[in-house]
MDTraj code that builds the backbone (N, CA, C; nanometers):
import mdtraj as md
import numpy as np

residues = "MET ASP ILE LYS HIS THR ILE GLU LEU ILE VAL SER VAL PHE GLU LEU ALA GLY VAL ALA VAL LEU VAL VAL GLY SER LEU ILE ALA PHE VAL ARG CYS ILE ASP SER LEU ILE ARG PHE ARG ASP GLY PRO ALA ALA TYR ARG HIS LEU ARG LEU TYR LEU GLY ARG SER ILE VAL VAL GLY LEU GLU ILE LEU THR TRP LEU ASP LYS SER VAL THR SER ILE VAL MET HIS ILE HIS SER ILE MET ARG LYS".split()
xyz = np.array([
    [0.0698, -0.1526, 0.0035],
    [0.0376, 0.0074, 0.0035],
    [0.0966, 0.1067, -0.0009],
    [0.0773, 0.2275, -0.0908],
    [0.1637, 0.3236, -0.1101],
    [0.0862, 0.4630, -0.0327],
    [0.1559, 0.5724, -0.0136],
    [0.0871, 0.6716, 0.0450],
    [-0.0007, 0.7144, -0.0067],
    [-0.0220, 0.7301, -0.1630],
    [-0.1580, 0.8015, -0.2217],
    [-0.2520, 0.7149, -0.1839],
    [-0.2825, 0.5970, -0.1856],
    [-0.3832, 0.5017, -0.1683],
    [-0.4072, 0.5393, -0.0363],
    [-0.3100, 0.5574, 0.0608],
    [-0.3674, 0.5705, 0.1977],
    [-0.4482, 0.6723, 0.2143],
    [-0.3799, 0.7795, 0.1945],
    [-0.4336, 0.9169, 0.1524],
    [-0.5992, 0.9390, 0.1083],
    [-0.6263, 0.8744, 0.0109],
    [-0.7257, 0.8654, -0.0860],
    [-0.8424, 0.7970, 0.0231],
    [-0.7948, 0.6649, 0.0766],
    [-0.8995, 0.6111, 0.1835],
    [-0.9192, 0.7119, 0.3092],
    [-0.8244, 0.7599, 0.3368],
    [-0.8727, 0.8157, 0.4735],
    [-0.9189, 0.9733, 0.3937],
    [-0.9270, 1.0011, 0.3320],
    [-0.9758, 1.1302, 0.2565],
    [-1.1596, 1.0764, 0.2485],
    [-1.1575, 0.9717, 0.1688],
    [-1.2926, 0.9029, 0.1785],
    [-1.3849, 0.8531, 0.2535],
    [-1.2769, 0.8138, 0.4146],
    [-1.3627, 0.7856, 0.4870],
    [-1.3881, 0.9414, 0.6131],
    [-1.3237, 1.0560, 0.5706],
    [-1.3941, 1.1740, 0.6190],
    [-1.4923, 1.2187, 0.5738],
    [-1.4672, 1.2328, 0.3998],
    [-1.6044, 1.2553, 0.3227],
    [-1.7238, 1.2061, 0.3883],
    [-1.7038, 1.0727, 0.4155],
    [-1.8368, 0.9899, 0.3987],
    [-1.9040, 1.0461, 0.5603],
    [-1.8138, 1.0956, 0.6382],
    [-1.8361, 1.1386, 0.7761],
    [-1.9004, 1.2216, 0.7961],
    [-1.8362, 1.2963, 0.6810],
    [-1.9272, 1.4980, 0.6584],
    [-2.0482, 1.4589, 0.6001],
    [-2.0671, 1.3678, 0.5245],
    [-2.1875, 1.3540, 0.4455],
    [-2.2699, 1.2985, 0.5388],
    [-2.2695, 1.1671, 0.6371],
    [-2.3322, 1.1295, 0.7391],
    [-2.3838, 1.2342, 0.8364],
    [-2.3055, 1.3584, 0.8597],
    [-2.3185, 1.4327, 0.9603],
    [-2.4399, 1.4983, 0.9059],
    [-2.4402, 1.5469, 0.7797],
    [-2.5313, 1.6238, 0.7087],
    [-2.6424, 1.5439, 0.7429],
    [-2.6599, 1.4363, 0.6703],
    [-2.7685, 1.3566, 0.6379],
    [-2.8473, 1.3293, 0.7778],
    [-2.7474, 1.2501, 0.8915],
    [-2.8376, 1.2418, 0.9810],
    [-2.8865, 1.3602, 1.0773],
    [-2.7816, 1.4464, 1.0466],
    [-2.8608, 1.6389, 1.1245],
    [-2.9529, 1.6236, 1.0955],
    [-2.9415, 1.6072, 0.9039],
    [-3.0876, 1.6778, 0.8540],
    [-3.2393, 1.6292, 0.8873],
    [-3.2119, 1.4848, 0.8973],
    [-3.3467, 1.3981, 0.9371],
    [-3.3459, 1.3832, 1.0812],
    [-3.2502, 1.4318, 1.1840],
    [-3.2935, 1.4726, 1.3001],
    [-3.3789, 1.5858, 1.3333],
    [-3.3305, 1.6557, 1.2394],
    [-3.3686, 1.8029, 1.2609],
    [-3.5256, 1.8211, 1.1952],
    [-3.5701, 1.7206, 1.1149],
    [-3.7379, 1.7138, 1.0124],
    [-3.7826, 1.6418, 1.1519],
    [-3.7403, 1.5358, 1.2082],
    [-3.8086, 1.4718, 1.3041],
    [-3.8475, 1.5616, 1.4240],
    [-3.7354, 1.6195, 1.4657],
    [-3.7760, 1.6991, 1.5840],
    [-3.8566, 1.8412, 1.5528],
    [-3.8654, 1.8724, 1.4327],
    [-3.9706, 1.9532, 1.4153],
    [-4.1065, 1.9162, 1.3320],
    [-4.1356, 1.7994, 1.3240],
    [-4.2777, 1.7072, 1.3188],
    [-4.3073, 1.7053, 1.4450],
    [-4.2149, 1.6682, 1.5468],
    [-4.2519, 1.6134, 1.7250],
    [-4.3099, 1.7234, 1.7372],
    [-4.2310, 1.8647, 1.7496],
    [-4.2480, 1.9486, 1.7959],
    [-4.3905, 2.0091, 1.7739],
    [-4.4593, 1.9819, 1.6372],
    [-4.5518, 2.0350, 1.5456],
    [-4.6653, 1.9271, 1.6667],
    [-4.6273, 1.8336, 1.6461],
    [-4.7484, 1.7622, 1.6710],
    [-4.7746, 1.7922, 1.8611],
    [-4.6317, 1.7961, 1.9052],
    [-4.6804, 1.7905, 2.0484],
    [-4.7387, 1.9193, 2.0935],
    [-4.7066, 2.0790, 2.0452],
    [-4.7322, 2.1819, 2.0888],
    [-4.8461, 2.2472, 2.0151],
    [-4.8291, 2.2180, 1.8869],
    [-4.9316, 2.2435, 1.7895],
    [-4.8958, 2.4057, 1.7407],
    [-4.7588, 2.4232, 1.7317],
    [-4.7119, 2.5768, 1.7296],
    [-4.6203, 2.5799, 1.5990],
    [-4.6592, 2.6204, 1.4551],
    [-4.6025, 2.6331, 1.3664],
    [-4.4912, 2.6814, 1.4014],
    [-4.5046, 2.8133, 1.4005],
    [-4.3444, 2.8744, 1.4063],
    [-4.2381, 2.8703, 1.5069],
    [-4.2982, 2.8010, 1.5850],
    [-4.1783, 2.7140, 1.7140],
    [-4.1397, 2.6319, 1.6358],
    [-4.2163, 2.5088, 1.5884],
    [-4.1255, 2.4139, 1.4786],
    [-4.0595, 2.4839, 1.3864],
    [-4.0785, 2.5623, 1.3028],
    [-3.9928, 2.5856, 1.2037],
    [-3.8607, 2.6628, 1.2770],
    [-3.8581, 2.7125, 1.3899],
    [-3.7537, 2.7827, 1.4589],
    [-3.6648, 2.6600, 1.4662],
    [-3.7331, 2.5555, 1.5428],
    [-3.6665, 2.4408, 1.5736],
    [-3.5642, 2.3629, 1.4347],
    [-3.6804, 2.3584, 1.3587],
    [-3.6132, 2.3094, 1.2222],
    [-3.4919, 2.4067, 1.1584],
    [-3.4763, 2.5063, 1.1618],
    [-3.3835, 2.6026, 1.1294],
    [-3.2552, 2.5968, 1.2249],
    [-3.2896, 2.5972, 1.3457],
    [-3.1616, 2.5604, 1.4739],
    [-3.1008, 2.4368, 1.4442],
    [-3.1817, 2.3463, 1.4155],
    [-3.0995, 2.1958, 1.4142],
    [-3.0638, 2.1485, 1.2633],
    [-3.1313, 2.1769, 1.1814],
    [-3.0984, 2.1915, 1.0156],
    [-2.9425, 2.2661, 1.0005],
    [-2.9910, 2.4109, 1.0773],
    [-2.8503, 2.4863, 1.0517],
    [-2.6889, 2.4132, 1.1030],
    [-2.7326, 2.3728, 1.2546],
    [-2.6215, 2.3338, 1.3354],
    [-2.5733, 2.1834, 1.2674],
    [-2.6653, 2.1266, 1.1782],
    [-2.6284, 2.0002, 1.1136],
    [-2.5168, 2.0691, 1.0244],
    [-2.6032, 2.1568, 0.9162],
    [-2.4849, 2.2256, 0.8075],
    [-2.3771, 2.2305, 0.8565],
    [-2.3596, 2.3168, 0.9634],
    [-2.2276, 2.3442, 0.9687],
    [-2.1446, 2.3038, 1.0393],
    [-2.1609, 2.1891, 1.0953],
    [-2.0861, 2.0742, 1.1635],
    [-2.0483, 1.9748, 1.0411],
    [-2.1343, 1.9594, 0.9339],
    [-2.0898, 1.8850, 0.8278],
    [-2.0123, 1.9499, 0.7101],
    [-2.0085, 2.1086, 0.7109],
    [-1.9447, 2.1807, 0.6294],
    [-1.7909, 2.1849, 0.6966],
    [-1.8313, 2.1968, 0.8512],
    [-1.6781, 2.2277, 0.9438],
    [-1.5942, 2.0577, 0.8960],
    [-1.6460, 1.9489, 0.9113],
    [-1.5748, 1.8672, 0.8462],
    [-1.4557, 1.8654, 0.7057],
    [-1.5863, 1.8845, 0.6513],
    [-1.5430, 1.8767, 0.5108],
    [-1.4514, 1.9868, 0.4831],
    [-1.4543, 2.0843, 0.5365],
    [-1.3745, 2.2423, 0.5414],
    [-1.1871, 2.1760, 0.5739],
    [-1.2219, 2.1588, 0.7196],
    [-1.1108, 2.0624, 0.7341],
    [-1.0518, 1.9545, 0.6817],
    [-1.1149, 1.8565, 0.6383],
    [-1.0727, 1.7558, 0.5192],
    [-0.9671, 1.8307, 0.4489],
    [-1.0487, 1.9336, 0.3447],
    [-1.0230, 1.9820, 0.2375],
    [-0.8541, 2.0535, 0.2659],
    [-0.8638, 2.1455, 0.3689],
    [-0.7281, 2.2159, 0.4319],
    [-0.6055, 2.0958, 0.4495],
    [-0.6332, 2.0227, 0.5375],
    [-0.5684, 1.8794, 0.5701],
    [-0.5267, 1.8597, 0.4485],
    [-0.5903, 1.7985, 0.3747],
    [-0.5109, 1.7363, 0.2598],
    [-0.4497, 1.7978, 0.1503],
    [-0.5046, 1.9236, 0.1596],
    [-0.4330, 2.0093, 0.0977],
    [-0.2816, 2.0312, 0.1304],
    [-0.2809, 2.0752, 0.2580],
    [-0.1480, 2.0891, 0.3254],
    [-0.0361, 1.9649, 0.3245],
    [-0.1115, 1.8411, 0.3626],
    [0.0003, 1.7276, 0.3294],
    [0.0234, 1.6918, 0.1857],
    [-0.0490, 1.7139, 0.0912],
    [-0.0058, 1.6747, -0.0310],
    [0.0932, 1.7935, -0.0443],
    [0.0816, 1.9258, -0.0357],
    [0.1901, 1.9823, -0.0647],
    [0.3127, 1.9813, 0.0001],
    [0.3339, 1.9087, 0.1637],
    [0.4389, 1.8790, 0.2002],
    [0.4946, 1.7695, 0.1469],
    [0.4249, 1.6761, 0.0861],
    [0.4750, 1.5235, 0.0403],
    [0.5516, 1.5737, -0.1058],
    [0.4332, 1.6735, -0.1361],
    [0.5533, 1.7004, -0.2976],
    [0.6916, 1.7964, -0.2700],
    [0.6712, 1.8823, -0.1618],
    [0.8071, 1.9679, -0.1331],
    [0.9153, 1.8798, -0.1315],
    [0.8705, 1.7256, -0.0306],
    [0.9607, 1.6434, 0.0096],
    [0.9730, 1.5772, -0.1045],
    [0.9513, 1.5299, -0.2128],
    [0.9659, 1.4568, -0.3276],
    [1.0529, 1.5526, -0.3787],
    [1.0523, 1.6888, -0.4038],
    [1.1328, 1.7470, -0.5164],
    [1.2647, 1.7617, -0.4596],
    [1.3274, 1.7624, -0.2901],
    [1.4131, 1.7507, -0.2740],
    [1.5359, 1.6350, -0.2920],
])
top = md.Topology()
chain = top.add_chain()
for i, resn in enumerate(residues, 1):
    res = top.add_residue(resn, chain, resSeq=i)
    for name in ("N", "CA", "C"):
        top.add_atom(name, md.element.get_by_symbol(name[0]), res)
traj = md.Trajectory(xyz[None], top)
């Protein structure tokens, strides 16, 4: 197993984690919104809950993907600089 394959595998795992956070967080947000709507019969409050939890899941998922992009870029640049020497 070479370094390129290892990096691609690690990138795939973190990309999957970022997407999973987005998908699962979105599903939880919608379930909590529907639950709030059924329990309290308050549409505006349910909508606020949806926005809050959906926003949180989007931020966390995108944070993971952004961190991954920056990390992979710096690692690849470092490897290229080592190989040139």
